[in-house]
C-alpha positions as CSV (number, residue, x, y, z in Angstrom):
1,M,173.3,109.6,55.8
2,D,172.3,106.7,58.0
3,S,170.4,103.9,56.4
4,H,167.9,101.9,58.3
5,A,167.6,98.5,56.9
6,A,164.8,96.4,58.3
7,G,165.9,94.6,61.4
8,E,169.3,96.4,61.5
9,A,168.5,99.7,63.1
10,R,165.8,101.3,65.1
11,V,163.9,104.0,63.3
12,E,162.9,106.7,65.7
13,R,161.2,108.8,63.0
14,Y,162.1,108.8,59.3
15,E,160.3,111.3,57.1
16,I,160.0,110.8,53.3
17,R,158.5,113.3,50.8
18,L,157.8,112.1,47.3
19,S,157.2,115.1,45.0
20,G,156.6,115.9,41.3
21,S,153.8,116.7,39.0
22,G,150.3,115.1,38.9
23,G,150.3,112.1,36.6
24,Q,153.7,110.8,37.8
25,G,152.1,108.4,40.2
26,L,153.6,109.8,43.4
27,I,150.5,109.3,45.5
28,F,150.4,105.7,44.4
29,A,154.1,105.4,45.2
30,G,153.5,106.8,48.7
31,I,150.7,104.2,49.3
32,I,153.0,101.4,48.2
33,L,155.9,102.6,50.4
34,A,153.6,102.9,53.4
35,E,152.3,99.4,52.9
36,A,155.8,98.0,52.6
37,A,156.9,99.7,55.8
38,G,153.7,99.2,57.8
39,I,152.2,95.8,56.8
40,H,155.3,94.0,55.6
41,D,158.1,95.4,57.7
42,G,155.9,95.9,60.8
43,K,156.7,99.6,61.4
44,F,154.4,102.3,62.6
45,V,153.6,104.4,59.5
46,C,151.6,107.4,58.4
47,Q,150.9,108.4,54.8
48,T,149.5,111.8,53.6
49,Q,149.1,113.4,50.2
50,S,148.2,116.6,48.5
51,Y,147.5,117.7,44.9
52,G,148.1,120.9,43.1
53,P,145.3,122.9,41.3
54,E,145.2,120.4,38.4
55,A,145.1,116.6,38.9
56,R,147.4,116.0,35.9
57,G,150.3,118.4,35.4
58,G,149.9,120.3,38.7
59,A,152.1,119.8,41.7
60,S,151.7,116.6,43.7
61,K,153.4,115.2,46.8
62,A,153.0,112.3,49.1
63,E,154.6,112.0,52.5
64,V,155.4,108.8,54.4
65,I,156.5,108.8,58.1
66,I,158.1,105.6,59.3
67,S,158.9,104.8,63.0
68,D,159.4,102.1,65.5
69,H,157.1,104.0,67.8
70,E,153.7,105.5,67.6
71,I,153.6,108.6,65.4
72,D,152.4,111.7,67.1
73,Y,152.4,114.0,64.0
74,P,151.4,112.7,60.6
75,K,153.3,115.1,58.3
76,A,156.9,115.7,57.4
77,I,158.6,118.5,59.3
78,K,162.1,118.2,58.1
79,P,162.3,115.3,55.6
80,D,165.1,112.8,55.9
81,L,164.6,111.9,52.2
82,L,163.2,113.9,49.3
83,L,162.4,112.4,46.0
84,A,161.9,115.1,43.3
85,M,160.6,113.9,40.0
86,N,160.6,117.4,38.3
87,Q,162.5,120.7,38.6
88,K,159.7,122.6,40.3
89,S,159.4,120.1,43.2
90,C,163.2,120.1,43.6
91,D,163.2,123.9,43.8
92,S,160.2,124.0,46.1
93,Y,161.1,121.4,48.7
94,F,164.9,121.1,48.8
95,F,165.2,123.7,51.6
96,D,162.8,121.7,53.8
97,L,165.3,118.8,53.7
98,K,167.0,117.9,57.0
99,P,170.7,118.8,57.0
100,G,172.5,115.8,55.8
101,G,169.3,114.4,54.3
102,M,169.1,112.4,51.1
103,L,168.0,114.1,47.9
104,I,167.1,111.8,45.0
105,I,166.1,113.4,41.7
106,D,164.8,112.2,38.3
107,S,167.6,113.6,36.2
108,T,165.4,113.2,33.1
109,F,163.7,116.4,34.2
110,V,165.8,117.9,37.0
111,K,168.7,119.7,35.4
112,Q,169.6,122.4,38.0
113,L,170.8,120.7,41.2
114,P,170.8,122.7,44.5
115,T,173.6,120.5,45.9
116,T,176.4,118.4,44.6
117,R,175.2,115.7,47.1
118,A,172.0,115.1,45.1
119,I,171.7,111.6,43.7
120,G,170.5,111.9,40.1
121,I,169.0,108.9,38.3
122,P,167.0,109.3,35.0
123,F,164.0,107.3,36.2
124,T,161.7,108.4,33.3
125,Q,164.4,107.9,30.7
126,I,165.1,104.4,32.0
127,C,161.4,103.5,31.7
128,R,161.2,104.9,28.2
129,E,164.3,103.1,27.0
130,K,164.1,99.8,28.8
131,L,160.3,99.3,29.0
132,G,159.1,101.3,26.0
133,K,157.0,103.8,27.8
134,E,157.2,106.3,30.7
135,V,154.5,104.6,32.8
136,G,156.2,103.0,35.8
137,A,158.9,105.6,36.5
138,N,157.4,105.9,40.0
139,I,158.1,102.2,40.5
140,V,161.6,102.6,39.2
141,A,162.1,105.5,41.7
142,L,160.7,103.4,44.6
143,G,163.2,100.6,43.9
144,A,166.1,103.1,43.9
145,L,164.8,104.9,47.0
146,A,164.6,101.7,49.0
147,T,168.0,100.6,47.9
148,L,169.7,103.9,48.7
149,S,168.0,104.6,52.0
150,G,167.4,101.1,53.4
151,V,164.3,102.4,55.1
152,V,162.2,99.5,53.9
153,S,163.4,96.0,52.9
154,L,163.3,95.2,49.2
155,S,161.3,92.0,49.8
156,S,158.6,94.1,51.6
157,L,158.6,96.7,48.8
158,E,158.2,93.9,46.2
159,A,155.3,92.4,48.1
160,A,153.6,95.8,48.4
161,V,154.1,96.5,44.7
162,R,152.6,93.1,43.8
163,N,149.6,93.7,46.0
164,R,148.8,97.2,44.7
165,I,149.5,97.1,40.9
166,P,146.7,96.2,38.5
167,R,146.4,92.5,37.7
168,G,148.2,91.7,34.4
169,T,150.9,94.2,34.9
170,E,153.1,92.2,37.3
171,D,155.9,91.4,34.8
172,Y,156.1,95.1,33.7
173,N,156.2,96.5,37.2
174,M,158.6,93.9,38.6
175,K,160.9,94.8,35.8
176,A,160.5,98.5,36.7
177,L,161.3,97.7,40.3
178,E,164.4,95.7,39.4
179,L,165.6,98.6,37.1
180,G,165.3,101.0,40.0
181,I,167.3,98.7,42.3
182,E,170.0,98.3,39.7
183,S,170.2,102.0,38.9
184,A,170.6,102.8,42.6
185,K,173.4,100.3,42.9
186,D,175.1,101.8,39.8
187,A,174.7,105.4,41.3
188,R,176.1,104.3,44.6
189,R,179.1,102.6,43.0
190,F,179.7,105.7,40.9
191,R,179.6,108.0,44.0
192,T,181.9,105.8,45.9
193,E,184.4,105.8,43.0
194,T,184.2,109.5,42.6
195,E,184.7,110.1,46.4
196,L,187.8,107.8,46.3
197,Y,189.2,109.7,43.3
198,E,188.6,113.1,45.0
199,D,190.3,111.8,48.2
200,T,193.4,110.6,46.3
201,S,193.6,113.8,44.2
202,D,193.7,116.2,47.1
């Protein structure tokens, strides 16, 4: 999986789908991600969203397209990255993922993985244990997503989060973002160690 850190590589077209259930804040996460890429990183960006039959509890997804060039089609065709915050969204959207694409799941809720290459991080559990409530799991997930993919810079993501969150919640949300960044670093370290072990045990 190629990562596109800001200023390091040209992004022809990078498609991201954020999916889960209504109430998990995925539309809000998509807006933040689009602002980070478009306003702060200076990329071309397009963000779309859709809700299921119920606002809370129904299916929800947001898509963000990021490019160095003008975007001719605003929706994800074959996502480069899929974030699945519940089992239903993982089951529904995994097969849309581009071959070699990145699947990030909230392992609090996604227990049946469609591939061994999935990156599982318990975003909601982290929020619950470290911050005392589940609100903010979407921000934890954004921190992890940016760290693992490099598609937006962390400084731009932080600026977009600060700009979009309700006043008075800055400390809470910055902590959530930092927890996401650290969880991604831990997951990446674990995967590297596992791959090294598998290489030497063949």
